[in-house]
C-alpha positions in Angstrom: 154.0 159.8 137.9 155.2 156.4 137.0 155.2 154.9 133.5 152.4 152.4 134.2 150.2 155.4 135.0 151.1 157.0 131.7 150.2 153.8 129.9 146.8 153.8 131.6 146.1 157.4 130.7 147.3 157.0 127.2 145.0 154.0 126.6 142.1 156.0 128.0 143.0 158.9 125.7 142.6 156.7 122.7 138.9 156.2 123.8 139.5 152.7 125.0 136.3 151.8 126.8 137.1 148.1 127.7 140.2 146.0 128.1 139.9 142.2 128.0 142.6 140.1 129.6 144.3 138.3 132.5 146.4 140.1 135.0 150.0 139.2 135.7 153.3 140.9 136.5 153.5 142.6 133.1 150.1 144.3 133.1 148.6 144.5 136.6 149.9 148.0 137.4 148.5 149.8 134.3 145.3 147.8 134.3 144.7 148.8 137.9 145.4 152.4 137.1 143.2 152.3 134.0 140.3 151.1 136.1 140.9 153.2 139.2 142.2 156.5 137.8 140.7 156.5 134.3 137.3 154.8 134.9 137.9 152.1 132.3 136.4 148.6 132.3 138.5 145.5 132.7 136.9 142.3 131.7 138.9 139.4 133.2 138.7 136.3 131.0 139.3 132.8 132.2 142.0 132.1 129.5 144.3 134.4 127.6 143.3 133.2 124.2 139.7 133.9 125.0 140.7 137.4 126.0 142.0 138.0 122.5 138.8 136.4 121.0 136.8 138.9 123.1 138.8 141.8 121.8 138.3 140.4 118.3 134.5 140.2 118.8 134.4 143.6 120.3 136.3 145.1 117.3 134.1 143.3 114.8 130.8 144.5 116.3 131.8 148.0 117.5 134.1 149.3 114.7 136.6 150.3 117.4 140.0 148.8 118.3 139.5 145.8 120.6 142.2 145.7 123.3 143.5 142.6 125.1 146.2 142.6 127.7 148.2 139.6 129.0 151.5 139.1 130.9 154.7 137.3 130.0 155.7 134.1 128.2 153.0 131.4 128.3 150.3 134.0 128.6 151.4 135.2 125.2 151.7 131.8 123.6 148.2 130.9 124.8 147.0 133.7 122.5 148.4 132.3 119.2 145.3 130.7 117.7 143.0 133.6 118.6 145.5 136.2 117.4 146.0 134.3 114.1 142.2 134.2 113.6 142.1 138.0 114.2 144.9 138.6 111.7 143.2 136.6 109.0 139.9 138.3 109.7 141.7 141.7 109.4 140.3 142.6 112.8 141.4 145.7 114.6 142.9 144.2 117.7 145.6 145.5 120.0 147.3 142.8 122.1 149.4 144.3 124.9 152.1 142.1 126.4 155.4 142.8 128.0 159.0 141.5 127.8 160.2 139.7 130.9 162.5 141.3 133.5 166.0 141.9 132.1 167.8 139.1 133.9 169.8 136.2 132.6 167.7 133.2 131.5 164.3 134.3 132.7 162.2 131.2 132.6 159.3 133.0 130.8 161.4 134.7 128.2 159.9 134.8 124.7 160.7 136.5 121.4 157.6 138.7 121.3 158.5 140.1 117.9 159.0 136.7 116.4 155.7 135.6 118.0 153.8 138.5 116.4 155.5 137.8 113.0 154.5 134.1 113.2 150.8 135.1 113.7 151.0 137.7 111.0 150.4 140.6 113.4 152.3 143.9 113.6 154.8 144.6 116.4 155.8 147.7 118.3 158.1 147.9 121.4 158.0 150.8 123.8 161.6 151.7 124.7 161.4 154.8 126.8 158.9 156.2 129.2 158.9 159.5 127.4 157.6 157.7 124.3 154.7 155.8 125.9 151.9 158.2 124.8 153.2 158.6 121.3 153.9 154.9 120.8 150.4 153.9 122.0 148.9 156.5 119.6 151.0 155.0 116.9 149.9 151.5 117.7 146.2 152.5 117.2 147.0 154.3 114.0 148.9 151.3 112.6 146.1 148.9 113.4 143.6 151.0 111.4 145.9 151.8 108.6 147.4 148.3 108.2 144.0 146.7 108.8 145.5 144.0 111.1 146.2 143.3 114.8 149.3 144.6 116.5 151.3 143.3 119.5 152.4 146.2 121.7 155.4 145.2 123.9 155.6 147.2 127.1 158.7 145.8 128.9 158.3 144.9 132.6 161.4 146.9 133.6 159.9 150.1 132.2 156.6 150.1 134.1 157.7 151.4 137.5 160.2 153.9 136.2 159.5 157.6 136.8 157.7 158.9 133.7 159.5 161.6 131.7 158.2 164.6 129.9 154.5 163.8 130.5 153.4 167.3 130.4 153.8 167.7 126.6 151.1 167.9 124.0 148.6 165.1 123.8 149.3 162.5 121.1 147.3 162.4 118.0 144.0 160.5 118.2 143.8 157.2 116.3 143.3 157.5 112.6 139.8 157.4 111.3 138.5 154.7 109.1 140.6 153.8 106.0 140.1 156.3 103.2 137.4 155.5 100.7 138.8 155.2 97.1 136.6 156.2 94.1 137.3 154.3 90.8 138.5 156.2 87.8 136.2 156.8 84.8 138.2 154.6 82.4 138.0 151.6 84.8 134.3 152.1 85.1 133.8 152.0 81.4 135.9 148.9 81.0 133.9 147.1 83.7 130.6 148.1 82.1 132.0 146.8 78.8 132.3 143.4 80.4 128.9 143.5 82.2 126.9 144.7 79.2 128.4 142.1 76.9 127.5 139.3 79.3 124.3 137.3 78.8 123.7 136.5 82.5 125.7 138.7 84.8 125.6 138.1 88.5 126.4 140.6 91.4 128.2 139.3 94.5 128.5 141.3 97.8 130.9 140.5 100.6 131.8 141.9 104.0 133.4 145.0 102.4 130.0 145.8 100.8 128.3 145.6 104.2 131.0 147.8 105.8 130.8 150.5 103.1 127.0 150.6 103.1 126.8 149.5 99.5 123.5 147.6 99.7 121.4 150.3 97.9 123.9 151.0 95.2 124.4 147.3 94.4 120.7 146.7 94.2 120.4 149.8 91.9 123.0 148.3 89.6 121.4 144.9 89.7 118.1 146.4 88.5 119.8 148.4 85.7 121.4 145.2 84.5 118.4 142.9 85.2 120.6 140.7 87.2 120.3 138.8 90.5 122.4 139.4 93.6 124.2 137.0 96.0 126.4 137.4 99.0 129.3 135.7 100.8 128.6 134.2 104.2 129.7 137.3 106.1 127.3 139.4 104.1 124.5 137.0 104.7 121.0 138.5 104.4 122.2 141.8 103.1 119.5 141.6 100.4 116.9 139.6 102.3 113.4 140.3 101.1 114.4 141.6 97.7 113.3 139.8 94.5 116.9 139.9 93.1 118.2 138.0 96.1 119.5 134.4 95.5 121.2 134.0 98.9 124.7 132.8 99.6 127.2 132.2 96.8 129.3 129.0 97.2 128.9 125.7 98.9 126.0 127.2 101.0 123.9 128.1 98.0 120.4 126.6 97.8 119.5 124.8 94.6 118.1 127.8 92.7 121.1 129.9 93.5 123.5 127.1 92.6 121.8 126.5 89.3 122.0 130.2 88.4 125.7 130.4 89.4 126.4 127.7 86.9 124.5 129.6 84.2 126.1 133.0 84.8 128.8 134.1 82.5 130.1 137.2 84.3 130.4 138.0 88.0 131.2 141.4 89.6 132.1 141.2 93.3 132.0 144.0 95.7 134.2 143.7 98.9 134.4 139.9 98.6 137.7 138.1 98.6 136.4 135.2 96.4 137.9 132.7 98.7 137.7 128.9 98.3 134.4 128.7 100.2 132.7 131.4 98.2 133.9 129.9 94.9 134.4 126.2 95.7 138.1 126.5 95.0 137.5 128.8 92.0 135.3 126.1 90.3 132.3 128.3 90.4 134.0 131.2 88.6 136.2 129.3 86.2 135.4 130.2 82.6 133.5 133.4 83.6 134.5 137.0 83.3 135.2 138.1 86.9 135.4 141.7 88.0 136.8 142.1 91.5 136.1 145.4 93.3 137.9 145.9 96.6 139.6 148.7 98.4 142.5 146.4 99.3 144.6 145.8 96.2 146.3 142.8 98.0 142.9 141.0 98.3 142.2 141.1 94.5 143.2 137.8 92.9 144.5 136.3 96.1 142.6 133.1 95.8 142.5 132.8 92.0 142.8 134.9 88.8 140.3 137.6 87.9 139.5 139.2 84.6 139.6 142.8 85.9 140.5 144.6 89.1 138.6 147.7 90.4 140.5 149.1 93.4 137.8 151.2 95.0 135.3 151.3 97.9 132.4 149.0 97.2 129.6 151.6 97.5 131.5 154.2 95.5 132.2 151.7 92.7 128.6 150.5 92.5 127.4 154.0 92.5 129.8 155.1 89.8 128.7 152.2 87.6 125.0 153.2 88.0 125.7 156.8 87.3 127.6 156.0 84.1 124.8 153.8 82.9 122.1 156.3 83.7 124.1 159.2 82.1 124.3 157.1 78.9 120.5 156.6 78.9 120.8 152.9 79.6 117.5 151.2 80.5 117.1 147.9 82.2 116.7 145.0 79.7 113.3 143.6 79.1 113.8 140.2 80.7 111.9 137.8 83.0 115.1 136.5 84.4 114.8 138.0 87.9 111.0 137.4 88.3 111.5 133.8 87.2 114.3 133.2 89.7 112.3 134.9 92.4 109.4 132.6 91.8 111.7 129.6 91.9 113.2 130.7 95.2 109.7 131.2 96.7 108.7 127.8 95.6 111.8 126.2 97.0 111.3 128.0 100.3 107.7 126.9 100.5 108.7 123.3 100.1 111.2 123.6 102.9 112.9 120.5 104.2 111.9 117.3 105.8 112.3 117.7 109.6 113.9 115.0 111.7 112.7 116.4 115.1 111.3 113.6 117.2 112.2 110.7 119.5 114.0 113.0 122.0 116.1 114.9 119.6 115.6 118.1 117.6 116.5 118.9 114.0 119.2 121.6 114.1 117.4 123.4 111.3 114.2 123.6 113.3 116.2 125.0 116.2 117.7 127.8 114.0 114.3 128.7 112.5 112.9 128.9 116.0 115.8 131.0 117.3 115.4 133.5 114.4 111.8 134.0 115.5 112.7 134.3 119.2 115.5 136.8 119.0 114.6 140.6 119.0 115.4 142.7 116.0 119.1 143.8 115.8 120.4 140.9 117.9 124.1 140.1 117.2 125.0 136.6 116.1 128.3 134.8 116.4 128.7 131.2 115.2 131.5 128.9 115.9 132.4 126.5 113.1 131.8 122.8 112.6 129.3 120.5 110.9 126.5 122.1 113.0 127.2 125.5 111.5 125.5 124.7 108.1 122.2 124.7 109.9 122.9 128.1 111.4 124.2 129.7 108.3 121.3 128.5 106.2 118.4 128.8 108.6 119.1 131.5 111.1 118.3 135.0 109.8 120.8 137.7 110.9 121.2 141.5 110.7 124.0 142.3 108.3 126.9 143.9 110.1 125.8 142.3 113.3 126.9 138.8 112.3 130.3 137.2 112.3 132.1 133.9 112.2 135.5 133.4 113.9 136.5 130.8 111.4 139.2 132.2 109.1 141.9 130.0 110.7 139.6 126.9 110.8 139.7 126.5 114.6 136.7 125.5 116.5 136.2 126.8 120.0 136.5 130.5 119.4 132.8 131.3 119.3 131.9 131.9 122.9 135.0 134.1 123.6 134.2 136.2 120.5 130.6 136.5 121.5 131.5 137.7 125.0 133.5 140.5 123.4 130.6 141.3 121.0 128.2 141.4 123.9 130.4 143.8 125.8 130.6 146.1 122.7 126.8 146.4 122.4 124.8 145.7 125.5 121.4 147.1 124.4 120.5 143.9 122.5 121.4 140.2 123.1 124.3 138.5 121.5 123.7 134.9 120.6 126.5 132.4 120.1 125.7 129.2 118.2 128.2 126.5 118.8 128.6 122.8 118.6 129.1 120.7 121.7 132.9 120.3 121.1 133.6 123.9 120.4 131.1 124.9 123.1 132.9 122.9 125.7 136.2 124.5 124.8 134.8 128.0 125.6 132.3 127.1 128.2 134.2 128.6 131.2 133.9 132.1 129.6 130.2 131.9 130.4 131.4 132.8 133.9 132.9 136.0 132.5 129.5 136.9 131.0 127.9 136.2 134.3 130.4 138.4 136.3 129.9 141.3 133.9 126.1 140.8 133.5 126.4 140.6 129.7 123.3 139.9 127.5 124.7 136.7 126.1 122.7 133.6 124.8 124.8 130.5 124.1 123.0 127.9 122.0 124.7 124.5 121.9 123.7 122.3 119.0 124.6 119.1 120.8 124.9 115.8 119.1 127.5 114.5 121.5 130.3 114.2 119.0 132.7 116.0 116.8 130.4 116.2 113.8 132.8 116.6 110.9 134.9 113.8 112.2 131.8 111.7 112.8 130.8 112.1 109.1 134.3 111.4 107.8 134.6 108.2 109.9 131.3 107.0 108.6 132.3 107.8 105.0 135.4 105.7 105.5 133.4 102.8 106.9 135.0 103.2 110.3 133.3 103.3 113.7 131.8 106.7 114.5 132.3 106.0 118.2 135.8 107.3 117.9 134.4 110.8 117.5 131.6 110.5 120.1 131.9 112.1 123.5 129.6 111.7 126.6 129.7 115.3 127.7 128.3 116.4 131.1 125.0 118.1 130.9 125.6 121.6 129.5 122.6 123.1 131.4 124.1 121.8 134.7 127.5 123.3 133.8 125.9 126.7 132.9 123.9 126.8 136.2 127.1 126.0 138.1 128.7 129.0 136.5 125.8 131.3 137.5 123.9 131.4 134.2 120.3 130.4 133.4 119.8 127.3 131.3 117.2 125.4 129.3 117.5 122.0 127.8 115.6 121.3 124.5 114.8 117.7 123.7 111.4 118.2 122.1 109.8 120.9 120.0 107.6 121.8 123.0 110.7 122.8 125.0 111.3 125.8 122.8 108.6 127.6 124.7 110.6 127.6 127.9 113.7 128.8 126.0 111.7 131.5 124.3 110.3 132.7 127.6 113.8 133.0 129.0 114.9 135.1 126.1 111.8 137.3 126.3 112.4 137.8 130.0 116.0 138.8 129.4 117.3 136.0 131.7 120.9 136.5 130.6 123.5 135.0 130.4 121.5 132.1 129.1 122.5 128.7 127.8 120.2 126.6 125.6 121.3 123.0 125.1 119.6 121.6 122.0 119.8 117.8 121.9 120.4 116.6 118.3 121.0 113.2 116.6 124.6 112.7 115.5 123.5 110.4 112.7 120.7 112.7 111.6 118.2 109.9 111.4 114.4 110.3 111.2 112.5 109.0 114.2 111.9 105.3 113.9 108.1 105.5 114.1 105.5 108.2 113.1 104.4 108.3 116.8 107.8 109.5 117.8 107.7 112.5 115.4 106.9 116.0 116.5 106.0 119.2 114.9 108.6 121.9 115.4 
């Protein structure tokens, strides 16, 4: 047996179901063996960076380690943006690459360890064929324990060497999920001292709360305190339908939520990093008592000072707070705070917004409301980032834990690749990617990957023929917006040329055809929604439509 065969078997032994990547000299042997001898799936991406995004999306939606494999040199450097995104999202991604042949001045030579360090990822080099199985097991364990991606370096010169000592004991399986830490009693009492002395406490849930299953415990605590609840973007809709729910905390807050943020005097966060978007650069929590509960000590206070740290699992901390209150005989305060806020939210939602659909373009908000009604329950949602994304984040309902945004590094164009990986992870429901036209064009060729692998993917392009953020900034500076405008080819024609189904939406009536395609499972599917870059209302009442 040769070393590349041991690599393939070792990856399979770690319950790796799918590898995303591009083949080259450094990986073709073990990928071939992984598919042929181990029955694994290889999803061949169009570009290496997109392969890493696919592994990232797979990890986010499956809870497993997402695996990407590329070859030497430029294949690795092509992965930098996607790998950095995965690092900053704390995604469980294994990127397998390999050192070049050991010859003088190989033209694709690259310092792989330095590359990994630059992205913030871990690094592990396999040095002997006898250590392959153990090193691969260690790589998986490190990813889970360190909560970050790792680059595994399997040198080219090692691959075809005869394997040594392959008949030994199987390596340990990957570590289970990170241990869940319970808070100590003294910390709980101190936190309750802050909350009970506050006039208007507010509870905030982040991605960590979703992952720990803390929804019920946080709501129970909110009701004991007579307080409202809010979420970060990545915990969006965690409390949908509950009277305590005030939506997203931060620059995405609706007016009722924003007003209550300003009035609150204490905030307890569960599994939320309190980053600049959630707190508007700490402006929304300045002058308040802030209790930060997170199972990652390094995350607490990272973006700004907090009053108290609770290093614990979100669900266990919220439960402990509730149990301590109940044991002390605490009763919810007699207050109309939550009912009043719930009434204000209902009134604001009933008023809605003033649609600008008409004259051959569609309001992005109308498109997202329609999409939420058209998608089946449990559908996965990935959004790219850009000016368009505010419509999606505010108006597209999602299933908590089945929603993600590859935007921690601030790069557009990662959405479609991430969504392909998410669709490969969970094929029983559709995965929808909402992207702008600029970011959508960057990832468009990966639609062909979804076609080849028959993935249930829906790509919705909110298409205003420009780079939206730049359009707005140019307009604000009094400069010509034409510098940001792009006459793209028709996205529907591109999608059909890649083998996907496609629908173009220019009028509200066109949603019917798009909905029929979703209902029929005509996947992969692209929906090109034509929007107005300037966001103007139609020039005459006759041009307006009902969406």
